[in-house]
C-alpha positions as CSV (number, residue, x, y, z in Angstrom):
1,M,-16.1,1.8,-4.4
2,K,-14.6,0.0,-1.5
3,I,-13.8,2.5,1.5
4,K,-13.5,2.2,5.2
5,P,-13.1,3.4,8.0
6,I,-9.6,4.6,8.9
7,K,-8.8,2.4,11.7
8,T,-4.2,3.0,12.1
9,E,-0.9,4.6,11.2
10,A,-0.7,1.8,8.2
11,G,-4.3,3.0,7.1
12,Y,-3.7,6.5,7.5
13,E,-0.7,6.6,4.9
14,A,-2.4,4.0,2.6
15,A,-5.5,6.9,2.2
16,L,-3.0,10.0,2.1
17,K,-1.7,7.6,-0.7
18,E,-4.7,6.9,-2.3
19,I,-5.3,11.3,-2.0
20,E,-2.2,12.0,-3.8
21,K,-3.7,9.9,-6.8
22,L,-6.7,11.0,-7.1
23,W,-6.1,14.7,-6.4
24,G,-7.5,16.8,-9.8
25,S,-10.3,14.0,-10.3
26,N,-13.3,15.7,-11.7
27,Y,-15.4,16.3,-9.0
28,D,-18.5,14.5,-10.3
29,S,-16.5,11.2,-10.9
30,P,-16.5,8.0,-9.4
31,E,-12.9,8.6,-8.7
32,G,-14.1,12.4,-7.7
33,D,-16.7,11.0,-4.9
34,K,-14.0,8.6,-3.4
35,L,-11.5,11.4,-3.3
36,D,-14.0,13.2,-0.8
37,V,-14.9,10.4,1.2
38,L,-11.6,9.7,1.7
39,V,-10.4,13.3,2.7
40,T,-13.4,12.9,5.3
41,L,-12.2,9.9,7.0
42,V,-8.3,11.9,6.9
43,E,-10.1,14.8,8.4
44,T,-11.5,12.9,11.3
45,Y,-8.6,10.4,12.0
46,E,-6.5,13.9,11.8
47,E,-8.8,15.5,14.9
48,E,-8.4,12.4,16.8
49,H,-4.9,11.5,16.5
50,Y,-2.8,14.6,16.2
51,P,-5.2,17.6,17.3
52,V,-4.0,20.8,16.6
53,M,-4.5,23.1,20.0
54,S,-5.3,26.5,19.7
55,P,-3.2,29.4,21.2
56,D,-3.6,30.4,24.8
57,P,-4.4,34.5,23.4
58,I,-2.4,35.1,27.0
59,E,0.6,33.4,25.6
60,E,0.3,35.4,22.6
61,L,1.5,39.0,24.0
């Protein structure tokens, strides 16, 4: 398995495409392991580059 950190938008897009290909793989397979690692890397990239802010409870009233 050759996986490296996602550092660019192009790397992010490539990881998403690979996740799409691997989606539905058996959990206990090399493909499932790769899917698990890629999802973790994408989540980390998204948290850093696309943060979701919690709504202000006062504004919700």
